[in-house]
C-alpha positions in Angstrom: -1.2 2.1 -19.4 -0.3 2.8 -22.7 -3.5 1.3 -24.0 -5.6 3.6 -25.6 -8.3 2.7 -23.7 -7.7 4.1 -20.2 -4.6 6.0 -20.3 -2.4 7.3 -17.6 -4.6 11.2 -18.0 -7.7 9.7 -17.5 -7.3 7.5 -14.7 -6.1 10.6 -13.0 -8.6 12.7 -14.5 -11.6 10.1 -12.8 -9.8 10.3 -9.8 -9.9 14.7 -10.1 -13.6 13.9 -10.5 -14.4 11.5 -8.2 -12.7 13.9 -5.1 -14.3 16.7 -6.1 -17.7 14.7 -5.9 -16.7 13.8 -2.7 -15.2 16.9 -1.5 -18.6 18.4 -2.3 -20.9 15.9 -1.0 -19.2 15.6 2.3 -20.2 19.3 2.5 -23.3 19.7 1.2 -25.3 16.8 3.0 -24.1 17.9 6.6 -26.5 21.1 5.5 -30.2 20.9 7.4 -33.3 20.2 5.2 -30.8 19.1 2.6 -31.7 15.8 0.9 -29.5 12.7 2.2 -27.7 10.2 0.2 -28.6 6.3 0.3 -24.9 5.4 0.8 -24.6 2.7 3.2 -28.7 2.1 3.7 -31.6 2.4 1.4 -34.1 4.8 2.9 -37.3 5.1 0.8 -37.8 8.6 2.6 -34.5 9.6 1.0 -35.8 9.1 -2.5 -39.1 10.8 -1.9 -37.1 13.8 -0.7 -35.3 13.4 -4.1 -38.0 13.3 -6.3 -39.8 16.0 -4.5 -37.0 18.3 -5.5 -36.3 17.0 -8.8 -40.3 17.9 -9.2 -40.1 21.2 -7.5 -37.0 22.6 -8.3 -35.6 25.6 -6.6 -32.1 27.5 -6.5 -31.0 24.5 -3.9 -31.4 21.8 -6.3 -27.2 21.4 -7.3 -26.7 21.4 -3.3 -29.7 18.5 -3.2 -28.0 16.6 -6.4 -24.3 17.3 -4.9 -25.8 15.7 -1.3 -27.6 12.8 -2.6 -25.3 11.6 -5.7 -22.1 12.9 -4.8 -20.5 10.1 -2.5 -20.7 8.0 -5.6 -17.0 9.1 -6.1 -15.9 6.4 -3.6 -16.6 3.5 -5.9 -14.4 5.3 -8.7 -11.8 5.1 -6.0 -12.4 1.7 -5.3 -12.6 0.8 -9.4 -9.2 3.0 -9.6 -7.4 1.1 -6.9 -8.3 -2.6 -8.0 -6.9 -1.2 -11.4 -4.1 -0.1 -10.7 -2.9 -3.4 -8.3 -3.4 -5.2 -11.4 -1.1 -2.9 -13.4 1.5 -2.7 -10.6 1.6 -6.4 -9.4 0.4 -8.4 -12.3 0.9 -6.8 -15.6 4.4 -5.3 -14.6 4.9 -7.5 -11.6 7.3 -7.7 -9.4 10.5 -9.8 -8.8 9.1 -12.8 -7.1 10.8 -13.9 -3.6 13.1 -16.7 -4.3 11.9 -20.0 -1.7 8.8 -20.8 -0.8 6.8 -21.3 2.6 7.6 -19.0 5.3 9.5 -16.4 2.9 6.2 -16.4 0.7 4.1 -16.2 3.7 6.5 -13.3 4.8 6.5 -11.4 1.3 2.2 -11.1 2.3 3.1 -9.2 5.3 5.3 -7.2 4.0 2.7 -6.4 1.0 0.4 -5.4 3.8 2.4 -3.3 5.8 3.6 -1.2 2.3 0.1 -0.2 1.9 -0.5 0.5 5.5 2.0 2.6 5.6 1.1 4.3 2.4 -2.4 5.2 3.5 -1.0 6.3 7.1 1.2 9.0 5.6 -2.1 10.5 4.6 -3.9 9.8 7.6 -1.8 10.7 10.3 -1.2 14.3 8.7 -5.1 15.0 7.6 -6.2 13.5 11.2 -3.3 15.7 13.3 -4.6 18.9 11.7 -8.0 18.0 12.0 -8.1 17.6 15.6 -6.5 20.3 16.4 -9.4 22.1 14.7 -12.0 20.3 15.9 -10.5 20.8 19.7 -10.7 24.6 18.5 -14.0 25.2 16.8 -17.5 24.7 18.1 -19.3 21.1 17.9 -15.9 19.0 19.4 -16.5 15.3 19.1 -16.0 13.1 22.1 -13.1 11.4 21.2 -12.6 7.9 22.9 -8.7 6.5 23.1 -9.6 3.1 22.0 -11.2 4.5 18.8 -8.5 6.4 17.9 -6.2 3.8 18.1 -8.8 1.7 16.1 -8.3 4.4 13.5 -4.7 4.6 13.3 -4.7 1.0 13.0 -7.4 1.5 10.3 -9.6 -1.7 11.6 -12.4 0.6 13.3 -14.8 -0.2 10.1 -15.3 -3.4 11.7 -16.6 -2.0 15.3 -20.2 -1.4 16.2 -21.6 1.7 15.0 -19.1 2.8 12.8 -21.0 5.9 11.7 -21.3 7.1 15.6 -17.5 6.6 16.2 -15.2 7.9 12.9 -14.7 11.3 12.9 -14.5 12.6 10.4 -16.7 10.5 9.2 -14.8 10.3 5.3 -11.8 8.6 7.1 -13.7 5.3 6.8 -12.1 4.8 3.9 -9.0 4.0 5.1 -10.3 1.0 7.0 -11.9 -0.2 4.1 -8.8 0.3 1.7 -6.6 -1.6 3.9 -9.3 -4.7 4.0 -9.7 -4.5 0.1 -5.6 -5.0 0.0 -5.2 -7.6 2.5 -8.8 -9.5 0.3 -6.4 -9.1 -2.7 -3.5 -10.2 -1.5 -4.7 -13.1 0.3 -7.6 -14.1 -2.0 -7.6 -12.6 -5.4 -3.6 -11.7 -6.4 -2.9 -13.8 -10.1 -6.3 -16.0 -9.3 -8.5 -16.8 -12.1 -11.3 -14.3 -13.0 -13.8 -16.3 -11.8 -13.1 -16.0 -8.4 -13.2 -12.2 -8.5 -16.2 -12.7 -10.2 -17.3 -15.2 -7.2 -16.4 -12.6 -4.3 -18.3 -10.1 -6.4 -21.3 -12.5 -6.3 -20.9 -13.4 -2.6 -20.6 -10.1 -1.2 -23.5 -8.5 -3.4 -25.8 -11.8 -2.1 -24.7 -11.0 1.2 -26.4 -7.2 1.0 -29.4 -8.9 -0.7 -30.2 -10.6 2.3 -30.1 -7.8 4.4 -33.1 -5.4 5.3 -32.9 -1.8 3.2 -32.1 0.1 5.9 -31.4 -2.3 8.8 -28.2 -2.0 10.9 -26.5 -5.1 9.3 -26.5 -3.7 5.8 -24.7 -0.4 7.0 -21.9 -2.7 9.0 -21.3 -4.7 5.5 -21.0 -1.6 3.4 -18.9 -0.1 5.7 -16.5 -2.7 4.9 -14.9 -4.6 2.1 -18.0 -6.6 1.5 -19.9 -3.1 0.4 -17.0 -2.0 -2.0 -16.1 -5.6 -3.7 -18.2 -4.7 -6.9 -16.4 -1.5 -7.7 -13.0 -3.0 -6.7 -13.7 -6.3 -8.5 -14.5 -4.4 -11.7 -11.2 -2.9 -11.6 -9.2 -6.1 -11.3 -10.9 -7.4 -14.4 -11.0 -4.4 -16.4 -7.2 -4.4 -15.8 -6.5 -8.1 -16.6 -8.0 -7.5 -19.8 -7.0 -4.1 -20.7 -4.8 -5.3 -23.6 -7.9 -7.5 -25.2 -9.9 -4.0 -25.1 -9.9 -2.8 -28.4 -12.5 -0.3 -29.5 -12.8 3.7 -30.2 -16.0 5.7 -30.5 -16.2 9.0 -31.1 -16.1 11.9 -28.6 -20.1 12.4 -29.1 -20.8 9.1 -28.6 -18.8 8.7 -25.4 -21.1 11.9 -24.6 -24.4 9.6 -25.2 -23.1 7.2 -23.2 -22.6 9.6 -20.1 -26.3 11.0 -20.5 -27.2 7.1 -20.6 -25.9 6.1 -17.8 -26.7 9.2 -15.8 -30.2 8.6 -16.6 -29.6 4.6 -15.7 -28.3 5.8 -12.4 -31.5 8.0 -11.5 -34.0 5.2 -12.6 -31.8 2.7 -10.5 -31.3 4.6 -7.4 -35.0 4.2 -6.7 -35.2 0.4 -5.9 -33.0 -1.5 -3.9 -31.8 -4.2 -6.1 -30.7 -2.0 -8.7 -29.1 0.1 -6.1 -27.0 -2.2 -5.3 -25.3 -2.1 -9.0 -24.8 1.7 -9.5 -21.3 1.8 -8.7 -20.9 -0.1 -12.2 -23.0 2.8 -14.0 -21.1 5.3 -12.1 -17.7 3.8 -13.5 -18.6 3.3 -16.8 -20.2 7.1 -17.3 -17.0 8.6 -15.2 -14.9 6.6 -17.6 -17.5 7.8 -20.9 -17.2 11.6 -19.3 -13.0 11.9 -19.1 -12.9 11.0 -22.6 -16.1 13.6 -23.5 -14.0 16.2 -22.1 -12.2 18.9 -24.1 -8.7 19.1 -23.2 -8.5 22.0 -21.2 -11.0 20.5 -18.7 -9.2 17.1 -18.7 -6.3 18.6 -17.6 -7.6 20.8 -14.5 -9.4 16.9 -13.6 -6.1 16.1 -14.1 -4.2 18.6 -11.7 -7.2 17.6 -9.3 -6.1 14.0 -9.6 -2.8 14.7 -8.8 -3.8 16.2 -5.5 -6.8 14.1 -4.7 -5.2 12.3 -1.8 -4.4 15.6 0.0 -7.9 16.8 -0.7 -9.4 13.8 0.7 -7.6 14.0 3.8 -7.7 17.6 4.2 -11.4 18.5 3.2 -12.8 17.5 6.2 -10.8 20.6 7.7 -12.4 23.1 5.9 -15.7 21.5 6.1 -15.7 21.8 10.0 -14.5 25.8 9.8 -16.8 26.5 6.8 -20.1 24.6 7.3 -20.9 27.0 9.9 -21.4 29.5 7.0 -24.2 27.1 5.5 -25.8 26.9 8.7 -26.8 30.5 9.0 -28.2 30.1 5.4 -25.7 31.3 3.5 -25.5 28.0 1.8 -23.6 29.0 -1.6 -21.4 31.5 0.0 -20.0 28.8 2.3 -19.9 26.2 -0.5 -17.6 28.7 -2.4 -15.2 29.6 1.0 -14.9 25.9 1.7 -14.0 24.8 -2.0 -11.2 27.7 -2.2 -10.0 26.7 1.7 -10.0 23.1 0.6 -7.8 23.7 -2.8 -5.5 25.7 -0.8 -5.4 23.8 2.5 -4.6 20.7 -0.2 -2.1 21.8 -1.9 0.2 22.7 1.7 -1.2 19.5 3.2 0.5 17.5 0.0 4.0 19.7 0.8 3.9 17.8 4.1 2.7 14.6 3.2 5.6 14.5 0.4 8.1 15.2 2.9 7.1 12.1 5.3 9.2 9.2 3.3 7.8 6.5 1.2 7.2 2.7 2.1 9.5 0.4 0.5 8.2 -3.2 -0.3 
């Protein structure tokens, strides 16, 4: 990633911003009487709640905003995943297999196995710690063996009522990622850009045809159909990275950050525009890292370097410290949660690093 448009450090910083947003969101939206997000479905009542707290702000306004907007860290991860796949397998491709037919099909299976095991290294550590803590704290979830197997094999997203059987909820992302890896390898790898654009359009049309607050839309957005837009954008940017040759001053990038933030706020009130918000989030996050002073950028890079561990560790800390917020000590609980999550993430990263990495 030597192109100045998007450097390796900037990508890592984007990952750091995304994980901080997700981590804070997943705490704030569990607090009672806090504005809820529109992530899988579009609820007018949630937008009315957002407008109410914006027009009548109080000391909990930051918590409301994190609850409503924090989940948009997920599209940033999906964009970076698509971008990274292109950088690894298309811009700097792996050695091609000798021969055709069965051997090529085996390579597809090897690709999926490799990425599944990479995800499993993170999932198994976080899930093991979480279920131990979950069993020892109030509000224990009722696990079913078939759902646990589905979680570990990462097909739980396709089962009915995913939002009621995936626990902790954030682990739905693993099922989404394995789906996108399969779609990339089978349908998008080294295909023309129009194929990627067509996939994005088809997935968008499938969502447009749904009731905004219906169960069908909920099911679609738990799976690759809901994540295709940011993932496809990452693929297209990765393939075009050598053709992007422009530079802007920091204040112009700051203007882009401000403009995209305003557009995101306006677009979240309408179903059709809401579907396209992930693109604005990606543009705004790129602009934000290009606006940051070096010290802040380095801090975000550090968070990005532990983002995988933080992703699987933060539900553990939330399960413990959310009770503080339920006693109405919201900011007390939030700061304890942040400190515990950072420390726990560092420890979880050490454990993950001890697990042998899969080979492709």
